[in-house]
N, C-alpha and C positions, 0 to 999 in steps of 0.2 A: 933405850931409855924405858924405865918402868912407868906404869900408869900413874903412880903416886908422884913421880917427878914431873910428869907432864901436867898433872893437876896443879902442882905447886907453881909451875910456870904460868899457868892460866890465872891463878889467884894473884900472882905478882904483877902480871900485865894489867889486870883490872884495877889493882890498887894504885897504879900510876895516875889514874884519872880522878879528878876532884869531885865530880858530881855524876849523877845518873844520866844526864843528857849526853855527856861525853862517853860514858860507858855504853849507852845504847847505840851511839854512833859507831863505836868500836865493834859492837855486836853485829851491826848491819854490815860493816866492812868485812868482818869474818865470814858472814853469810855470802857476800859477793865473791869471796875467794874460795868458796867450797867447790871442789871439783864437780863437774857436771855428772849426774847420774845417767847411765845409759837409758835412753828412752824406753827400751824394752822392759825396764824394771819399774817404770812409772805406771803400775797397774794396781788395781784394787787390792789384791792380796798383799801388796807391800805398803799399803796405807796404814798408818798408825791410828788405831781407834782411840778416841778420847781427846783428840786434838781439835781445837776450834778451826784451825787452818788445815789445809791438805799437807800432809807430810808423808813422803815415801822413804822407806828405809830398806836397803837391800844388803844382805851379808853373804859372803862366800869365804871358803877356806883357801888360803894360799900359804904353802910352806908351813903348815901347822898353826897359822895365825888367822884370826877372823878379820876380814877386811870389809869395812862398811862403806857404802856410798848412800847419799841421801839428797833430797831436794824438798823444798816447800814453796807454796805459792804466796807466803807472807814473809816479808823481809826480816822481821824480828825472829820469827820462828826458824827461819833458815840460819840465822846466826846462832841460835840455841843448839840446833842439831849439829852445826859445824863445830861447836865447842865439844859436844859429846863425842863426835866422831874423832876429833883430835885426841881426846883423852883415851878412848877405848879401842880404836881401830889399830890393826897390826899387832895385836896381842893374842896370846893363847887363850882359849876359852876359860880355862881355870883361873887365869889372872883376872879376866873380866868379871867372872862370878865372885871372886874374892874382893875385888876393889869396892871401896865405899864411894859415896857421892858427896862427901862433906865439902868438897871444893865448891859445889854449887851454893851451899849455905855461906861459905867463907866469902864468896863474891857478893852475896846479898841478893842474888838474882831472883829467888822465889818471892822475896818481899816486894819486889818491884813489878811483878807480873799480876795481871788480873787473875781471879780464881780459875777461869777456864784455861788461860795460858799456863798457869801453874799445874793444873791437872794434866795438860798436854805434855809438859816437861816430865812429869812422873811417868806418863805413858811411854814417852820416848826412852827413858832409862829402863823401864820394865821390858820394852821390846828388845833393846840391846842385850839385856841379861838373858832374855828368852832365846835369842839366837845363840848366845854363848852356851847356854844349857843344852840346846838341841845339838850343837856341834860337839860338845863334850860327851854326850851319850852315844854319838855315832862312832867315836874313836875308841 
């Protein structure tokens, strides 16, 4: 499945909910379902700078695709990184670099976040793209 298709799925899922209380609960549930990051990757060098909460993001190449794992010490933030990993993990670096992030606006997520959380969201996307760029230049 392409990134765009996954993003459309995410938008469809969020549109099923009537209000932001329900959407935030869904976001929390997504965070709870995030696969656990290996403790060896919960180190300072994998911390995303610019986030209010602690967010660890690790990436590695597997069969030509970038595979992300992550964790956060905040439940909403964990849900946000879970959405991003779902959209961008298991894709080739070039696909990740070319993909837009309009689905975040389509959900309306940025409008619901505090300014510091919104900055953290931007930092998460930027770090995902940086990993993809780093892997694309290695190959």
